[in-house]
C-alpha positions as CSV (number, residue, x, y, z in Angstrom):
1,X,0.0,0.0,0.0
2,X,1.2,3.5,-0.8
3,X,0.0,7.0,-0.2
4,X,-0.6,9.4,-3.0
5,X,-1.3,13.1,-3.1
6,X,-3.1,14.6,-6.0
7,X,-5.4,17.6,-6.9
8,X,-8.3,15.4,-5.8
9,X,-6.9,14.7,-2.3
10,X,-4.8,12.3,-0.4
11,X,-5.3,8.6,-1.2
12,X,-4.2,5.2,-0.1
13,X,-3.6,2.9,-3.0
14,X,-3.1,-0.9,-3.0
15,X,-2.1,-2.8,-6.1
16,X,-4.0,-6.0,-6.6
17,X,-2.2,-8.7,-8.6
18,X,-4.2,-10.7,-11.1
19,X,-3.9,-13.8,-9.0
20,X,-5.6,-12.1,-6.1
21,X,-8.7,-10.8,-7.9
22,X,-11.4,-13.3,-7.3
23,X,-14.5,-11.4,-8.4
24,X,-15.7,-8.9,-11.0
25,X,-15.6,-5.1,-10.1
26,X,-16.7,-2.1,-12.1
27,X,-14.0,0.6,-12.6
28,X,-15.3,4.1,-11.6
29,X,-13.0,5.6,-14.2
30,X,-14.2,3.9,-17.4
31,X,-17.3,2.2,-16.0
32,X,-16.1,-1.1,-17.6
33,X,-15.8,-4.4,-15.7
34,X,-12.6,-5.6,-14.2
35,X,-12.8,-9.3,-14.6
36,X,-11.4,-11.8,-12.1
37,X,-7.7,-12.4,-12.6
38,X,-7.0,-8.8,-13.9
39,X,-4.4,-6.8,-12.1
40,X,-5.8,-3.5,-10.9
41,X,-5.6,-1.1,-7.9
42,X,-7.8,-0.4,-5.0
43,X,-7.9,3.3,-3.8
44,X,-9.7,5.1,-0.9
45,X,-9.4,8.4,0.8
46,X,-6.4,8.6,3.2
47,X,-8.5,9.8,6.0
48,X,-9.8,6.3,6.6
49,X,-7.9,3.0,7.1
50,X,-8.3,0.1,4.8
51,X,-10.5,-1.8,7.4
52,X,-12.6,0.9,8.9
53,X,-13.2,4.5,9.6
54,X,-14.0,7.4,7.3
55,X,-13.0,6.7,3.8
56,X,-13.0,2.9,4.1
57,X,-16.5,2.6,2.6
58,X,-15.2,4.6,-0.3
59,X,-12.7,1.9,-1.5
60,X,-13.0,1.5,-5.2
61,X,-11.3,-1.0,-7.6
62,X,-9.8,0.8,-10.6
63,X,-8.0,-0.3,-13.7
64,X,-4.4,0.9,-13.0
65,X,-4.4,3.1,-16.2
66,X,-7.8,4.6,-15.3
67,X,-6.5,5.5,-11.8
68,X,-3.4,7.1,-13.2
69,X,-5.4,9.2,-15.7
70,X,-8.4,10.0,-13.6
71,X,-7.7,13.7,-13.5
72,X,-8.2,13.9,-17.3
73,X,-11.7,12.5,-17.1
74,X,-13.2,15.5,-15.2
């Protein structure tokens, strides 16, 4: 897990290897599915821990490229 600062705030980001992805998620960046077995990232606001507190309910699974280019989609 790593911390990231950007124009949209402070984030905690965890890479998810393809071998760890066991279900389908919908990427909030492109709105496309992230199928099981696809490497991606999970990101949530830094003001909450990964297991509870503010921000934890805001965890989202993103394609890594969508996460890196999210500022261009606004």
